[in-house]
N, C-alpha and C positions, 0 to 999 in steps of 0.2 A: 622352540618347543611349543610356544603358544599356537602357532599355526597347525602343528600336529594335533593338538587337543581339539581345535575347532573342526578339523576335518574328521576326526574320530567321531565326534558327535553327529556330524553330517551323515556319515555312512553307517551308523548304528552298530559298530563293533562294540560288544559289551565286555570285552576282556579288560582286566586290570592287572598290569604286570607287577609282580613283586620286584623289589630292588635286586634281589638275588634269591636263588633257590629253585623250587620245583613247581611244575604245573601239571595237574592231574584232572582227568575226567573220571568221576566215579558213577557207576550205576548202582543205586541203593534199593534195597527192600526194607520198608519201614512198617513197624507194627505198633499201634497205640495201645494204651492200657485197656481200652474197651474192645480190642480185637480188630480194629480197622487196619486194613493192609493197603499200602500204596507203594508205588515204585517210580523211580525217575532218575534223571542225571543231575549231578552238580559239577561245577567247574571251580577248581580250587587252586589258587596261587599261594604258595607257602614256602617257608624256609625249612620245613620239617620233611625229611625224606620218608616216603611210605615204604615199609618193608613188610614181608609176609608174617612176621611174628605177631601181628595184630589179629590173626586168625579170622579175618573177615569182619570183625566188629569195628564199625566206624567210630563209635564213641570212644574206644580205646585210643584211637589215633588223633581224632580231631581236637584242636585247641582254639578254634576261632569263635565267632559270634554265634549265639544261639539261633538267630533267625538266618535262614539261608534261602536261596532261590532254587527251586526244584523244577526241572523240565521233564514233562511226561513223555516227550518224543523229540528226537532230533534226526535230521537226515544227514548222513555222512557222505561226502564226496571226495574221492581220491583223485588228485591231480598229478600223482607221481611223487614229486619232491615235496608236495604240500597236501595235507589232508585237512579238510574244513568240515565243520558241522553247521547246519542251518536249522532254524526253528522260527516260531513267531509267538506273539503274546498269548494266543490261545493255549499254548503248551506250557505256560509259565505260572508257577505258584510260589508264594512265600509261605514257608512253614517254620515252626519252631522245633528244633531237635528235641527239646525237653518234653514235647508232647508225645514222644514215641519212646517206649521203653526198650525196644530192640531195633537196631539198625544194622543190617547186614550188607556187606559189600559183595555185590553180585559179580562185578568186574571193574577193572580200572585201566586207564590208559595214561601213560606218561607222555605228554606231547611237547614238553619243553616250553620255554618262555616265548611264546608266539601267539598271535591271534588264532583262535580255534573256532569259537562259536559266534555266529552272526544271527541277530534277530531281524527277520525280514517282514515286510508287509505280506498280506495274503496273496496279492497279485504276484509279488516277487517269488514267494515260495511255490506258487503254482507253475513257475517256469521249470522247476527242477524235476528231472526225469530219472529213471533208473540207470540209464547208460552214462558213460563218462562224457562230460561236455567238451566242446572245443573251448580253448581258453588262451588268453594272452595277457601280458602284464605291461604296465607303464611305470617306469621309475625315473624320478628326478631328485637327485641327492640334495640339490639346493632347496627343494620344496619341503621334503620330509625324509630325513636320513633313516634308512632301514625300513621304509614304508613304500608300498607299491599299490597302484590301482590295478585291479584285476577285472577283466571282462570274461564272462562265461555265457555260453549259449548251448542249448540242447537241440537247436534247430539246424540241421545239416545244410540248409539252404542259406543260412546267414553267414556272411564273412565279417571278420572282426578287424581286418587290417586298416580299412578306411577310418573306422572310428578310433582305433589306436593312434593312428597318425594325426588325426584331428586333435585328440586330447593332448598328445605330446606337444604339438605345435602351440596349442593354447597355453599350456603350462610354461613353455619356453618363452612365450611373449611377455610373461610377468616376472621373469627371473631378475629383472633389475631391482625389484623391491616387492617381494611376495606379501609382506606385512601391509604395505600401502594398498595393494590391490586385492587383499584377502576377501572382502565382501563381494567384489565383482567376480572373483574366481569361484567362490562358493555358490553364487547365483548361477554361474555357468554349469557347475556340477549338478545342482538340483534339477535344472532343466534337462541336462544331458541324461541324467538317470531316467527321467520320464520318457524321453525320446527312445532311449535304448530299451526300456521296458516294453514299449509298444512294438518294438522289433523282435522281442523275444530274447533280449540280452540283459543279463544281470551285471551290475557294476557294484563292486565292493572295494573298500579301502583296507588293506592288510598290512600289519606291522609285526616285525620281530623285535625282540629285546635289543636295546642299544648296547 
């Protein structure tokens, strides 16, 4: 489990799985007492099921902390069996729900207990185009159960197989004791991310609930 947490920090996935329950993305319209209007997305892992009886009023449903993170913009990419959202720090704001007297739910998505949102650097975010990317994944159960490394590229001239095979081989070479070689492997991944970025390839680490 420790090695999973280290890698999660490395690849900047910001999801936080609930022990059990539901995972939602809400798009909210918020209005303050002085009439200020803002809108954005929040990602919520909860044990409370969302149902339509709340009539679009988020405050009737929400039972968590007053301070939340609101994202003004996300880019959604459909990989078929997997749908991912991407954003960066410029789109991220901490707000207090108590500062807003009216909070309406514009839309919501139930995406299950899986990684959905990834914060990227500006250079990484700039790789993302409107069309569906080429992608491939690398899975090593001994390294991190239910987690995969995913490579994405929107450049038709870039092939992913060689890099996939290299990463798979590198991970396999440390199977004897991943904990012992954790620092060395993380160093490899940091450098590999930079190399891939220069080639127009995005590398992320994605996990599902155990």
